N, CA, C and O atoms as a GROMACS GRO file, in nm:
protein
  636
    1MET      N    1  29.484  -2.432   3.999
    1MET     CA    2  29.362  -2.405   3.925
    1MET      C    3  29.378  -2.463   3.786
    1MET      O    4  29.474  -2.430   3.716
    2ASN      N    5  29.286  -2.548   3.744
    2ASN     CA    6  29.298  -2.618   3.617
    2ASN      C    7  29.198  -2.567   3.512
    2ASN      O    8  29.168  -2.639   3.417
    3GLU      N    9  29.146  -2.448   3.527
    3GLU     CA   10  29.050  -2.401   3.428
    3GLU      C   11  29.118  -2.372   3.297
    3GLU      O   12  29.230  -2.321   3.294
    4GLU      N   13  29.050  -2.403   3.189
    4GLU     CA   14  29.103  -2.373   3.056
    4GLU      C   15  29.045  -2.241   3.011
    4GLU      O   16  28.925  -2.218   3.019
    5LEU      N   17  29.134  -2.154   2.962
    5LEU     CA   18  29.096  -2.020   2.924
    5LEU      C   19  29.126  -1.996   2.776
    5LEU      O   20  29.208  -2.065   2.716
    6GLU      N   21  29.057  -1.895   2.720
    6GLU     CA   22  29.086  -1.848   2.585
    6GLU      C   23  29.098  -1.697   2.588
    6GLU      O   24  29.043  -1.631   2.675
    7TYR      N   25  29.171  -1.643   2.492
    7TYR     CA   26  29.181  -1.497   2.479
    7TYR      C   27  29.047  -1.442   2.427
    7TYR      O   28  28.979  -1.506   2.347
    8VAL      N   29  29.012  -1.323   2.471
    8VAL     CA   30  28.890  -1.260   2.426
    8VAL      C   31  28.924  -1.166   2.311
    8VAL      O   32  29.009  -1.078   2.324
    9GLY      N   33  28.857  -1.185   2.200
    9GLY     CA   34  28.888  -1.112   2.078
    9GLY      C   35  28.822  -0.974   2.067
    9GLY      O   36  28.753  -0.928   2.158
   10PHE      N   37  28.847  -0.914   1.954
   10PHE     CA   38  28.809  -0.776   1.927
   10PHE      C   39  28.660  -0.748   1.942
   10PHE      O   40  28.622  -0.657   2.015
   11TRP      N   41  28.576  -0.825   1.875
   11TRP     CA   42  28.432  -0.791   1.871
   11TRP      C   43  28.367  -0.812   2.007
   11TRP      O   44  28.279  -0.734   2.044
   12LEU      N   45  28.405  -0.913   2.082
   12LEU     CA   46  28.351  -0.930   2.217
   12LEU      C   47  28.394  -0.813   2.307
   12LEU      O   48  28.317  -0.766   2.390
   13ARG      N   49  28.517  -0.768   2.289
   13ARG     CA   50  28.565  -0.655   2.370
   13ARG      C   51  28.496  -0.525   2.328
   13ARG      O   52  28.474  -0.438   2.413
   14VAL      N   53  28.462  -0.510   2.202
   14VAL     CA   54  28.384  -0.393   2.159
   14VAL      C   55  28.248  -0.396   2.228
   14VAL      O   56  28.204  -0.294   2.280
   15TRP      N   57  28.183  -0.511   2.228
   15TRP     CA   58  28.054  -0.525   2.294
   15TRP      C   59  28.066  -0.488   2.444
   15TRP      O   60  27.981  -0.416   2.496
   16ALA      N   61  28.167  -0.536   2.511
   16ALA     CA   62  28.187  -0.503   2.651
   16ALA      C   63  28.209  -0.352   2.670
   16ALA      O   64  28.157  -0.292   2.764
   17ALA      N   65  28.287  -0.293   2.580
   17ALA     CA   66  28.313  -0.147   2.588
   17ALA      C   67  28.184  -0.066   2.568
   17ALA      O   68  28.164   0.036   2.634
   18LEU      N   69  28.098  -0.111   2.479
   18LEU     CA   70  27.970  -0.042   2.458
   18LEU      C   71  27.883  -0.048   2.584
   18LEU      O   72  27.819   0.051   2.620
   19ILE      N   73  27.880  -0.162   2.650
   19ILE     CA   74  27.806  -0.176   2.774
   19ILE      C   75  27.864  -0.082   2.881
   19ILE      O   76  27.790  -0.014   2.952
   20ASP      N   77  27.997  -0.079   2.891
   20ASP     CA   78  28.063   0.007   2.989
   20ASP      C   79  28.037   0.154   2.959
   20ASP      O   80  28.015   0.233   3.051
   21THR      N   81  28.039   0.192   2.831
   21THR     CA   82  28.014   0.330   2.793
   21THR      C   83  27.872   0.372   2.831
   21THR      O   84  27.851   0.483   2.880
   22LEU      N   85  27.777   0.285   2.809
   22LEU     CA   86  27.639   0.315   2.847
   22LEU      C   87  27.629   0.333   3.000
   22LEU      O   88  27.560   0.423   3.047
   23LEU      N   89  27.697   0.247   3.074
   23LEU     CA   90  27.692   0.257   3.221
   23LEU      C   91  27.759   0.387   3.270
   23LEU      O   92  27.712   0.451   3.364
   24VAL      N   93  27.870   0.426   3.205
   24VAL     CA   94  27.936   0.553   3.243
   24VAL      C   95  27.841   0.671   3.214
   24VAL      O   96  27.833   0.764   3.294
   25LEU      N   97  27.771   0.667   3.101
   25LEU     CA   98  27.675   0.772   3.071
   25LEU      C   99  27.564   0.777   3.176
   25LEU      O  100  27.524   0.885   3.220
   26LEU      N  101  27.515   0.659   3.215
   26LEU     CA  102  27.410   0.655   3.318
   26LEU      C  103  27.461   0.707   3.452
   26LEU      O  104  27.383   0.756   3.534
   27MET      N  105  27.591   0.696   3.476
   27MET     CA  106  27.650   0.747   3.599
   27MET      C  107  27.674   0.898   3.591
   27MET      O  108  27.649   0.970   3.688
   28THR      N  109  27.723   0.945   3.476
   28THR     CA  110  27.765   1.087   3.468
   28THR      C  111  27.653   1.182   3.429
   28THR      O  112  27.650   1.296   3.477
   29LEU      N  113  27.561   1.140   3.343
   29LEU     CA  114  27.456   1.233   3.299
   29LEU      C  115  27.371   1.288   3.413
   29LEU      O  116  27.344   1.408   3.416
   30PRO      N  117  27.327   1.204   3.508
   30PRO     CA  118  27.252   1.262   3.619
   30PRO      C  119  27.333   1.362   3.702
   30PRO      O  120  27.278   1.462   3.750
   31LEU      N  121  27.463   1.336   3.718
   31LEU     CA  122  27.546   1.431   3.793
   31LEU      C  123  27.559   1.562   3.717
   31LEU      O  124  27.551   1.669   3.777
   32VAL      N  125  27.580   1.555   3.586
   32VAL     CA  126  27.589   1.674   3.504
   32VAL      C  127  27.458   1.752   3.513
   32VAL      O  128  27.459   1.874   3.529
   33ALA      N  129  27.346   1.682   3.501
   33ALA     CA  130  27.216   1.748   3.508
   33ALA      C  131  27.193   1.812   3.646
   33ALA      O  132  27.137   1.921   3.656
   34LEU      N  133  27.236   1.743   3.750
   34LEU     CA  134  27.219   1.795   3.885
   34LEU      C  135  27.292   1.927   3.904
   34LEU      O  136  27.239   2.020   3.964
   35PHE      N  137  27.414   1.934   3.852
   35PHE     CA  138  27.496   2.055   3.873
   35PHE      C  139  27.476   2.163   3.766
   35PHE      O  140  27.497   2.282   3.792
   36TYR      N  141  27.437   2.122   3.645
   36TYR     CA  142  27.429   2.218   3.534
   36TYR      C  143  27.291   2.229   3.470
   36TYR      O  144  27.268   2.319   3.389
   37GLY      N  145  27.199   2.139   3.505
   37GLY     CA  146  27.069   2.139   3.440
   37GLY      C  147  27.076   2.068   3.307
   37GLY      O  148  27.178   2.009   3.272
   38TRP      N  149  26.966   2.073   3.233
   38TRP     CA  150  26.956   2.000   3.106
   38TRP      C  151  26.970   2.091   2.985
   38TRP      O  152  26.935   2.050   2.875
   39ASP      N  153  27.022   2.213   3.000
   39ASP     CA  154  27.041   2.301   2.888
   39ASP      C  155  27.162   2.257   2.810
   39ASP      O  156  27.275   2.290   2.846
   40LEU      N  157  27.141   2.182   2.703
   40LEU     CA  158  27.251   2.121   2.627
   40LEU      C  159  27.342   2.222   2.561
   40LEU      O  160  27.462   2.199   2.549
   41ASP      N  161  27.286   2.335   2.516
   41ASP     CA  162  27.370   2.440   2.457
   41ASP      C  163  27.468   2.495   2.559
   41ASP      O  164  27.586   2.515   2.528
   42LYS      N  165  27.420   2.518   2.680
   42LYS     CA  166  27.507   2.568   2.786
   42LYS      C  167  27.612   2.465   2.824
   42LYS      O  168  27.728   2.499   2.850
   43LEU      N  169  27.571   2.338   2.828
   43LEU     CA  170  27.667   2.232   2.861
   43LEU      C  171  27.776   2.222   2.755
   43LEU      O  172  27.894   2.211   2.788
   44ALA      N  173  27.738   2.226   2.628
   44ALA     CA  174  27.835   2.213   2.520
   44ALA      C  175  27.936   2.327   2.520
   44ALA      O  176  28.054   2.305   2.492
   45SER      N  177  27.890   2.448   2.550
   45SER     CA  178  27.980   2.562   2.545
   45SER      C  179  28.069   2.572   2.667
   45SER      O  180  28.173   2.637   2.662
   46SER      N  181  28.030   2.508   2.779
   46SER     CA  182  28.110   2.521   2.900
   46SER      C  183  28.188   2.395   2.934
   46SER      O  184  28.258   2.392   3.035
   47SER      N  185  28.177   2.291   2.852
   47SER     CA  186  28.242   2.165   2.881
   47SER      C  187  28.392   2.180   2.902
   47SER      O  188  28.464   2.235   2.817
   48GLY      N  189  28.438   2.131   3.015
   48GLY     CA  190  28.581   2.132   3.045
   48GLY      C  191  28.630   2.260   3.109
   48GLY      O  192  28.749   2.269   3.143
   49GLU      N  193  28.544   2.358   3.128
   49GLU     CA  194  28.590   2.484   3.184
   49GLU      C  195  28.590   2.484   3.336
   49GLU      O  196  28.654   2.569   3.398
   50ARG      N  197  28.522   2.394   3.395
   50ARG     CA  198  28.507   2.392   3.541
   50ARG      C  199  28.572   2.269   3.600
   50ARG      O  200  28.571   2.163   3.538
   51PRO      N  201  28.627   2.281   3.721
   51PRO     CA  202  28.688   2.163   3.784
   51PRO      C  203  28.587   2.048   3.801
   51PRO      O  204  28.624   1.931   3.795
   52LEU      N  205  28.460   2.082   3.823
   52LEU     CA  206  28.361   1.979   3.839
   52LEU      C  207  28.346   1.895   3.712
   52LEU      O  208  28.320   1.775   3.722
   53ASP      N  209  28.362   1.955   3.595
   53ASP     CA  210  28.358   1.881   3.469
   53ASP      C  211  28.467   1.773   3.469
   53ASP      O  212  28.442   1.658   3.433
   54LEU      N  213  28.586   1.810   3.509
   54LEU     CA  214  28.698   1.717   3.515
   54LEU      C  215  28.667   1.601   3.609
   54LEU      O  216  28.695   1.486   3.578
   55ILE      N  217  28.609   1.633   3.724
   55ILE     CA  218  28.580   1.529   3.822
   55ILE      C  219  28.472   1.434   3.770
   55ILE      O  220  28.487   1.312   3.777
   56ILE      N  221  28.363   1.490   3.718
   56ILE     CA  222  28.250   1.408   3.673
   56ILE      C  223  28.288   1.326   3.548
   56ILE      O  224  28.258   1.207   3.542
   57ASN      N  225  28.353   1.385   3.453
   57ASN     CA  226  28.374   1.320   3.325
   57ASN      C  227  28.503   1.239   3.315
   57ASN      O  228  28.512   1.152   3.228
   58TRP      N  229  28.602   1.264   3.401
   58TRP     CA  230  28.729   1.193   3.393
   58TRP      C  231  28.766   1.119   3.519
   58TRP      O  232  28.799   1.001   3.515
   59VAL      N  233  28.760   1.188   3.633
   59VAL     CA  234  28.808   1.127   3.757
   59VAL      C  235  28.714   1.015   3.807
   59VAL      O  236  28.760   0.904   3.836
   60LEU      N  237  28.586   1.044   3.816
   60LEU     CA  238  28.492   0.941   3.865
   60LEU      C  239  28.490   0.816   3.778
   60LEU      O  240  28.497   0.705   3.832
   61PRO      N  241  28.482   0.830   3.645
   61PRO     CA  242  28.488   0.707   3.563
   61PRO      C  243  28.621   0.630   3.581
   61PRO      O  244  28.621   0.507   3.586
   62ALA      N  245  28.731   0.702   3.592
   62ALA     CA  246  28.861   0.635   3.610
   62ALA      C  247  28.864   0.557   3.743
   62ALA      O  248  28.911   0.443   3.748
   63ILE      N  249  28.812   0.620   3.848
   63ILE     CA  250  28.808   0.551   3.979
   63ILE      C  251  28.719   0.428   3.970
   63ILE      O  252  28.755   0.322   4.021
   64ALA      N  253  28.603   0.441   3.906
   64ALA     CA  254  28.511   0.328   3.895
   64ALA      C  255  28.576   0.212   3.820
   64ALA      O  256  28.568   0.098   3.865
   65VAL      N  257  28.640   0.241   3.706
   65VAL     CA  258  28.704   0.137   3.627
   65VAL      C  259  28.814   0.068   3.708
   65VAL      O  260  28.823  -0.054   3.712
   66LEU      N  261  28.899   0.149   3.772
   66LEU     CA  262  29.010   0.090   3.850
   66LEU      C  263  28.959   0.008   3.967
   66LEU      O  264  29.017  -0.096   4.000
   67LEU      N  265  28.852   0.051   4.031
   67LEU     CA  266  28.795  -0.030   4.141
   67LEU      C  267  28.739  -0.162   4.090
   67LEU      O  268  28.759  -0.267   4.151
   68PHE      N  269  28.668  -0.156   3.977
   68PHE     CA  270  28.618  -0.280   3.920
   68PHE      C  271  28.733  -0.372   3.883
   68PHE      O  272  28.728  -0.492   3.912
   69TRP      N  273  28.836  -0.321   3.820
   69TRP     CA  274  28.951  -0.405   3.784
   69TRP      C  275  29.015  -0.464   3.907
   69TRP      O  276  29.055  -0.581   3.906
   70HIS      N  277  29.026  -0.385   4.013
   70HIS     CA  278  29.092  -0.433   4.136
   70HIS      C  279  29.012  -0.545   4.203
   70HIS      O  280  29.067  -0.648   4.241
   71TYR      N  281  28.882  -0.522   4.217
   71TYR     CA  282  28.801  -0.617   4.293
   71TYR      C  283  28.741  -0.730   4.211
   71TYR      O  284  28.716  -0.837   4.265
   72ARG      N  285  28.716  -0.708   4.081
   72ARG     CA  286  28.650  -0.807   3.999
   72ARG      C  287  28.733  -0.852   3.878
   72ARG      O  288  28.694  -0.946   3.809
   73GLN      N  289  28.845  -0.786   3.854
   73GLN     CA  290  28.930  -0.811   3.737
   73GLN      C  291  28.855  -0.784   3.606
   73GLN      O  292  28.894  -0.832   3.500
   74ALA      N  293  28.749  -0.707   3.615
   74ALA     CA  294  28.668  -0.681   3.496
   74ALA      C  295  28.573  -0.564   3.525
   74ALA      O  296  28.532  -0.541   3.639
   75THR      N  297  28.539  -0.492   3.418
   75THR     CA  298  28.432  -0.394   3.427
   75THR      C  299  28.299  -0.468   3.409
   75THR      O  300  28.300  -0.586   3.373
   76PRO      N  301  28.186  -0.402   3.432
   76PRO     CA  302  28.060  -0.472   3.411
   76PRO      C  303  28.044  -0.530   3.268
   76PRO      O  304  27.992  -0.640   3.251
   77GLY      N  305  28.089  -0.456   3.169
   77GLY     CA  306  28.080  -0.508   3.032
   77GLY      C  307  28.159  -0.636   3.014
   77GLY      O  308  28.111  -0.729   2.949
   78LYS      N  309  28.277  -0.643   3.070
   78LYS     CA  310  28.357  -0.766   3.061
   78LYS      C  311  28.290  -0.879   3.141
   78LYS      O  312  28.295  -0.996   3.102
   79MET      N  313  28.227  -0.843   3.255
   79MET     CA  314  28.158  -0.945   3.332
   79MET      C  315  28.043  -1.006   3.252
   79MET      O  316  28.020  -1.127   3.258
   80VAL      N  317  27.970  -0.923   3.177
   80VAL     CA  318  27.861  -0.973   3.094
   80VAL      C  319  27.907  -1.078   2.995
   80VAL      O  320  27.836  -1.175   2.970
   81ILE      N  321  28.025  -1.058   2.936
   81ILE     CA  322  28.075  -1.156   2.838
   81ILE      C  323  28.162  -1.264   2.902
   81ILE      O  324  28.219  -1.347   2.833
   82GLY      N  325  28.172  -1.262   3.034
   82GLY     CA  326  28.246  -1.366   3.106
   82GLY      C  327  28.396  -1.350   3.099
   82GLY      O  328  28.470  -1.448   3.114
   83ALA      N  329  28.443  -1.228   3.075
   83ALA     CA  330  28.588  -1.203   3.060
   83ALA      C  331  28.647  -1.143   3.186
   83ALA      O  332  28.577  -1.087   3.270
   84ARG      N  333  28.777  -1.157   3.197
   84ARG     CA  334  28.850  -1.091   3.307
   84ARG      C  335  28.992  -1.063   3.264
   84ARG      O  336  29.045  -1.125   3.172
   85ILE      N  337  29.052  -0.967   3.332
   85ILE     CA  338  29.189  -0.925   3.303
   85ILE      C  339  29.283  -1.001   3.394
   85ILE      O  340  29.260  -1.012   3.514
   86VAL      N  341  29.389  -1.055   3.336
   86VAL     CA  342  29.488  -1.129   3.415
   86VAL      C  343  29.629  -1.088   3.372
   86VAL      O  344  29.649  -1.033   3.263
   87ASP      N  345  29.726  -1.116   3.456
   87ASP     CA  346  29.867  -1.095   3.423
   87ASP      C  347  29.901  -1.184   3.303
   87ASP      O  348  29.869  -1.303   3.303
   88ALA      N  349  29.965  -1.126   3.203
   88ALA     CA  350  29.995  -1.201   3.082
   88ALA      C  351  30.093  -1.315   3.102
   88ALA      O  352  30.090  -1.412   3.026
   89GLY      N  353  30.179  -1.304   3.201
   89GLY     CA  354  30.280  -1.409   3.224
   89GLY      C  355  30.232  -1.523   3.309
   89GLY      O  356  30.266  -1.639   3.285
   90THR      N  357  30.152  -1.490   3.411
   90THR     CA  358  30.115  -1.591   3.510
   90THR      C  359  29.968  -1.629   3.509
   90THR      O  360  29.932  -1.737   3.556
   91GLY      N  361  29.882  -1.544   3.458
   91GLY     CA  362  29.739  -1.568   3.465
   91GLY      C  363  29.680  -1.527   3.598
   91GLY      O  364  29.561  -1.547   3.622
   92ALA      N  365  29.762  -1.468   3.683
   92ALA     CA  366  29.716  -1.424   3.817
   92ALA      C  367  29.649  -1.285   3.804
   92ALA      O  368  29.652  -1.220   3.699
   93LYS      N  369  29.590  -1.246   3.913
   93LYS     CA  370  29.528  -1.114   3.921
   93LYS      C  371  29.634  -1.008   3.899
   93LYS      O  372  29.742  -1.016   3.956
   94PRO      N  373  29.604  -0.906   3.814
   94PRO     CA  374  29.704  -0.802   3.789
   94PRO      C  375  29.727  -0.719   3.916
   94PRO      O  376  29.640  -0.708   4.002
   95SER      N  377  29.846  -0.664   3.925
   95SER     CA  378  29.878  -0.575   4.037
   95SER      C  379  29.810  -0.441   4.022
   95SER      O  380  29.759  -0.410   3.914
   96THR      N  381  29.806  -0.363   4.126
   96THR     CA  382  29.750  -0.227   4.118
   96THR      C  383  29.828  -0.146   4.015
   96THR      O  384  29.768  -0.071   3.938
   97GLY      N  385  29.959  -0.159   4.013
   97GLY     CA  386  30.040  -0.088   3.916
   97GLY      C  387  30.007  -0.127   3.772
   97GLY      O  388  30.003  -0.042   3.683
   98GLN      N  389  29.982  -0.258   3.750
   98GLN     CA  390  29.943  -0.299   3.617
   98GLN      C  391  29.808  -0.240   3.579
   98GLN      O  392  29.790  -0.196   3.465
   99ASN      N  393  29.714  -0.237   3.672
   99ASN     CA  394  29.582  -0.177   3.642
   99ASN      C  395  29.593  -0.029   3.607
   99ASN      O  396  29.531   0.017   3.511
  100ILE      N  397  29.670   0.043   3.684
  100ILE     CA  398  29.690   0.187   3.655
  100ILE      C  399  29.759   0.205   3.522
  100ILE      O  400  29.718   0.289   3.442
  101GLY      N  401  29.864   0.126   3.497
  101GLY     CA  402  29.933   0.133   3.370
  101GLY      C  403  29.844   0.099   3.253
  101GLY      O  404  29.854   0.159   3.146
  102ARG      N  405  29.757   0.000   3.273
  102ARG     CA  406  29.663  -0.040   3.168
  102ARG      C  407  29.567   0.075   3.139
  102ARG      O  408  29.539   0.104   3.023
  103TYR      N  409  29.517   0.139   3.243
  103TYR     CA  410  29.423   0.251   3.224
  103TYR      C  411  29.490   0.366   3.149
  103TYR      O  412  29.434   0.420   3.054
  104LEU      N  413  29.610   0.403   3.191
  104LEU     CA  414  29.682   0.509   3.124
  104LEU      C  415  29.722   0.469   2.980
  104LEU      O  416  29.733   0.553   2.891
  105GLY      N  417  29.741   0.338   2.960
  105GLY     CA  418  29.772   0.286   2.829
  105GLY      C  419  29.660   0.304   2.730
  105GLY      O  420  29.684   0.304   2.609
  106TYR      N  421  29.537   0.319   2.779
  106TYR     CA  422  29.426   0.345   2.686
  106TYR      C  423  29.451   0.476   2.609
  106TYR      O  424  29.418   0.484   2.491
  107PHE      N  425  29.508   0.575   2.674
  107PHE     CA  426  29.533   0.701   2.605
  107PHE      C  427  29.636   0.683   2.496
  107PHE      O  428  29.623   0.742   2.389
  108VAL      N  429  29.739   0.601   2.520
  108VAL     CA  430  29.838   0.568   2.419
  108VAL      C  431  29.771   0.492   2.304
  108VAL      O  432  29.804   0.512   2.187
  109SER      N  433  29.680   0.405   2.339
  109SER     CA  434  29.612   0.322   2.237
  109SER      C  435  29.515   0.402   2.152
  109SER      O  436  29.495   0.369   2.035
  110ILE      N  437  29.456   0.506   2.208
  110ILE     CA  438  29.354   0.584   2.139
  110ILE      C  439  29.412   0.693   2.049
  110ILE      O  440  29.360   0.716   1.940
  111VAL      N  441  29.519   0.758   2.092
  111VAL     CA  442  29.570   0.877   2.022
  111VAL      C  443  29.597   0.853   1.872
  111VAL      O  444  29.550   0.932   1.791
  112PRO      N  445  29.670   0.749   1.834
  112PRO     CA  446  29.695   0.734   1.691
  112PRO      C  447  29.580   0.660   1.621
  112PRO      O  448  29.594   0.544   1.584
  113PHE      N  449  29.468   0.730   1.603
  113PHE     CA  450  29.352   0.676   1.530
  113PHE      C  451  29.298   0.545   1.588
  113PHE      O  452  29.248   0.460   1.515
  114CYS      N  453  29.307   0.531   1.718
  114CYS     CA  454  29.260   0.411   1.792
  114CYS      C  455  29.333   0.284   1.750
  114CYS      O  456  29.284   0.174   1.773
  115LEU      N  457  29.450   0.299   1.688
  115LEU     CA  458  29.525   0.184   1.638
  115LEU      C  459  29.559   0.084   1.749
  115LEU      O  460  29.559  -0.037   1.727
  116GLY      N  461  29.587   0.136   1.869
  116GLY     CA  462  29.619   0.046   1.980
  116GLY      C  463  29.502  -0.038   2.025
  116GLY      O  464  29.522  -0.148   2.077
  117LEU      N  465  29.380   0.011   2.005
  117LEU     CA  466  29.261  -0.068   2.037
  117LEU      C  467  29.233  -0.167   1.924
  117LEU      O  468  29.199  -0.283   1.950
  118LEU      N  469  29.246  -0.121   1.801
  118LEU     CA  470  29.224  -0.209   1.686
  118LEU      C  471  29.323  -0.325   1.685
  118LEU      O  472  29.294  -0.431   1.630
  119TRP      N  473  29.439  -0.306   1.746
  119TRP     CA  474  29.544  -0.406   1.750
  119TRP      C  475  29.496  -0.538   1.805
  119TRP      O  476  29.548  -0.644   1.769
  120VAL      N  477  29.396  -0.533   1.892
  120VAL     CA  478  29.338  -0.655   1.951
  120VAL      C  479  29.294  -0.750   1.840
  120VAL      O  480  29.304  -0.871   1.855
  121GLY      N  481  29.244  -0.696   1.729
  121GLY     CA  482  29.198  -0.780   1.618
  121GLY      C  483  29.307  -0.854   1.543
  121GLY      O  484  29.280  -0.955   1.477
  122TRP      N  485  29.432  -0.805   1.551
  122TRP     CA  486  29.541  -0.866   1.475
  122TRP      C  487  29.639  -0.945   1.561
  122TRP      O  488  29.713  -1.029   1.510
  123ASP      N  489  29.639  -0.918   1.690
  123ASP     CA  490  29.739  -0.976   1.779
  123ASP      C  491  29.706  -1.121   1.814
  123ASP      O  492  29.590  -1.155   1.838
  124ALA      N  493  29.805  -1.204   1.816
  124ALA     CA  494  29.785  -1.347   1.846
  124ALA      C  495  29.727  -1.369   1.985
  124ALA      O  496  29.648  -1.461   2.006
  125ARG      N  497  29.766  -1.284   2.082
  125ARG     CA  498  29.715  -1.298   2.217
  125ARG      C  499  29.599  -1.202   2.245
  125ARG      O  500  29.554  -1.188   2.359
  126LYS      N  501  29.552  -1.136   2.140
  126LYS     CA  502  29.439  -1.043   2.147
  126LYS      C  503  29.468  -0.927   2.245
  126LYS      O  504  29.380  -0.883   2.318
  127GLN      N  505  29.591  -0.881   2.245
  127GLN     CA  506  29.630  -0.770   2.331
  127GLN      C  507  29.627  -0.639   2.256
  127GLN      O  508  29.678  -0.629   2.144
  128GLY      N  509  29.565  -0.539   2.317
  128GLY     CA  510  29.580  -0.404   2.268
  128GLY      C  511  29.708  -0.346   2.322
  128GLY      O  512  29.774  -0.407   2.406
  129TRP      N  513  29.745  -0.229   2.275
  129TRP     CA  514  29.869  -0.169   2.326
  129TRP      C  515  29.863  -0.147   2.476
  129TRP      O  516  29.964  -0.162   2.546
  130HIS      N  517  29.746  -0.112   2.527
  130HIS     CA  518  29.732  -0.092   2.672
  130HIS      C  519  29.761  -0.222   2.748
  130HIS      O  520  29.818  -0.220   2.857
  131ASP      N  521  29.722  -0.334   2.690
  131ASP     CA  522  29.752  -0.465   2.752
  131ASP      C  523  29.901  -0.494   2.746
  131ASP      O  524  29.960  -0.538   2.844
  132LYS      N  525  29.961  -0.468   2.631
  132LYS     CA  526  30.104  -0.493   2.616
  132LYS      C  527  30.185  -0.407   2.714
  132LYS      O  528  30.278  -0.455   2.778
  133LEU      N  529  30.149  -0.280   2.723
  133LEU     CA  530  30.219  -0.190   2.815
  133LEU      C  531  30.208  -0.235   2.959
  133LEU      O  532  30.303  -0.223   3.036
  134ALA      N  533  30.092  -0.287   2.996
  134ALA     CA  534  30.068  -0.327   3.136
  134ALA      C  535  30.103  -0.472   3.162
  134ALA      O  536  30.105  -0.514   3.278
  135GLY      N  537  30.130  -0.550   3.059
  135GLY     CA  538  30.158  -0.693   3.079
  135GLY      C  539  30.033  -0.769   3.119
  135GLY      O  540  30.039  -0.852   3.210
  136THR      N  541  29.919  -0.742   3.053
  136THR     CA  542  29.794  -0.810   3.083
  136THR      C  543  29.735  -0.872   2.958
  136THR      O  544  29.771  -0.836   2.846
  137VAL      N  545  29.643  -0.965   2.978
  137VAL     CA  546  29.560  -1.020   2.870
  137VAL      C  547  29.417  -1.029   2.923
  137VAL      O  548  29.394  -1.032   3.044
  138VAL      N  549  29.322  -1.034   2.830
  138VAL     CA  550  29.181  -1.051   2.866
  138VAL      C  551  29.143  -1.193   2.826
  138VAL      O  552  29.161  -1.233   2.712
  139VAL      N  553  29.089  -1.268   2.922
  139VAL     CA  554  29.058  -1.410   2.898
  139VAL      C  555  28.915  -1.439   2.948
  139VAL      O  556  28.853  -1.360   3.020
  140ARG      N  557  28.868  -1.554   2.905
  140ARG     CA  558  28.741  -1.606   2.957
  140ARG      C  559  28.749  -1.758   2.951
  140ARG      O  560  28.843  -1.812   2.893
  141ASN      N  561  28.654  -1.827   3.010
  141ASN     CA  562  28.654  -1.972   3.006
  141ASN      C  563  28.650  -2.019   2.861
  141ASN      O  564  28.577  -1.964   2.778
  142ARG      N  565  28.728  -2.120   2.833
  142ARG     CA  566  28.744  -2.168   2.696
  142ARG      C  567  28.615  -2.228   2.643
  142ARG      O  568  28.546  -2.303   2.712
  143ARG      N  569  28.585  -2.193   2.518
  143ARG     CA  570  28.471  -2.251   2.446
  143ARG      C  571  28.523  -2.365   2.360
  143ARG      O  572  28.641  -2.370   2.327
  144ARG      N  573  28.434  -2.454   2.325
  144ARG     CA  574  28.470  -2.567   2.241
  144ARG      C  575  28.526  -2.519   2.108
  144ARG      O  576  28.470  -2.430   2.045
  145GLY      N  577  28.635  -2.580   2.065
  145GLY     CA  578  28.692  -2.549   1.934
  145GLY      C  579  28.789  -2.432   1.935
  145GLY      O  580  28.835  -2.390   1.828
  146THR      N  581  28.821  -2.377   2.050
  146THR     CA  582  28.915  -2.266   2.055
  146THR      C  583  29.042  -2.311   2.124
  146THR      O  584  29.043  -2.409   2.198
  147GLU      N  585  29.149  -2.239   2.096
  147GLU     CA  586  29.280  -2.273   2.152
  147GLU      C  587  29.293  -2.224   2.295
  147GLU      O  588  29.250  -2.112   2.326
  148SER      N  589  29.350  -2.305   2.382
  148SER     CA  590  29.369  -2.268   2.522
  148SER      C  591  29.486  -2.170   2.539
  148SER      O  592  29.582  -2.172   2.462
  149VAL      N  593  29.473  -2.088   2.639
  149VAL     CA  594  29.579  -1.994   2.678
  149VAL      C  595  29.688  -2.072   2.752
  149VAL      O  596  29.659  -2.158   2.836
  150ARG      N  597  29.812  -2.042   2.720
  150ARG     CA  598  29.926  -2.101   2.790
  150ARG      C  599  30.004  -1.986   2.853
  150ARG      O  600  30.050  -1.897   2.782
  151PHE      N  601  30.019  -1.990   2.984
  151PHE     CA  602  30.098  -1.888   3.052
  151PHE      C  603  30.242  -1.937   3.062
  151PHE      O  604  30.267  -2.056   3.080
  152THR      N  605  30.337  -1.842   3.050
  152THR     CA  606  30.476  -1.880   3.042
  152THR      C  607  30.544  -1.893   3.177
  152THR      O  608  30.645  -1.962   3.189
  153THR      N  609  30.490  -1.829   3.277
  153THR     CA  610  30.550  -1.831   3.409
  153THR      C  611  30.458  -1.908   3.504
  153THR      O  612  30.336  -1.904   3.491
  154GLU      N  613  30.517  -1.979   3.599
  154GLU     CA  614  30.434  -2.052   3.695
  154GLU      C  615  30.355  -1.956   3.780
  154GLU      O  616  30.407  -1.856   3.828
  155ARG      N  617  30.231  -1.988   3.798
  155ARG     CA  618  30.139  -1.905   3.873
  155ARG      C  619  30.162  -1.924   4.020
  155ARG      O  620  30.178  -2.036   4.068
  156THR      N  621  30.165  -1.812   4.094
  156THR     CA  622  30.180  -1.817   4.239
  156THR      C  623  30.057  -1.759   4.303
  156THR      O  624  30.005  -1.658   4.257
  157ASP      N  625  30.011  -1.822   4.410
  157ASP     CA  626  29.894  -1.773   4.481
  157ASP      C  627  29.940  -1.683   4.594
  157ASP      O  628  30.015  -1.729   4.681
  158PRO      N  629  29.896  -1.554   4.597
  158PRO     CA  630  29.943  -1.464   4.698
  158PRO      C  631  29.888  -1.489   4.837
  158PRO      O  632  29.929  -1.422   4.932
  159HIS      N  633  29.795  -1.583   4.852
  159HIS     CA  634  29.730  -1.607   4.982
  159HIS      C  635  29.797  -1.719   5.056
  159HIS      O  636  29.755  -1.753   5.167
   0.00000   0.00000   0.00000
């Protein structure tokens, strides 16, 4: 495969994350309303107290993200900006373990004042801590005037 790629930077990834957040809200709010109704005071006071809250707000979004990463190498927000997640060494599709590690790495990236997410803006390869932990990078087709991505390990096709 001879496609030229570039790393996807901070602001494009913020845009993708906003799209994904909106889609998660569109997925979870109807479920919350179905099970709890639209009484926002009741929802706010009972949030996290029931197992169904855990499933709707944490488990379902995690499953959706991991399935998108597995089958499309991107969430819908990343697809909108033409980005995908690849193995940082080879440029190949990340393994299931890398995807799970990347997802769990978001928690590591968020806890210290979102520093691990902001890191994308300073890193030469535009990796957040979750990317570094999982050995992934986010790339898209190269635009004119940008530097191409160079992978360090020869790419192998699993097929």
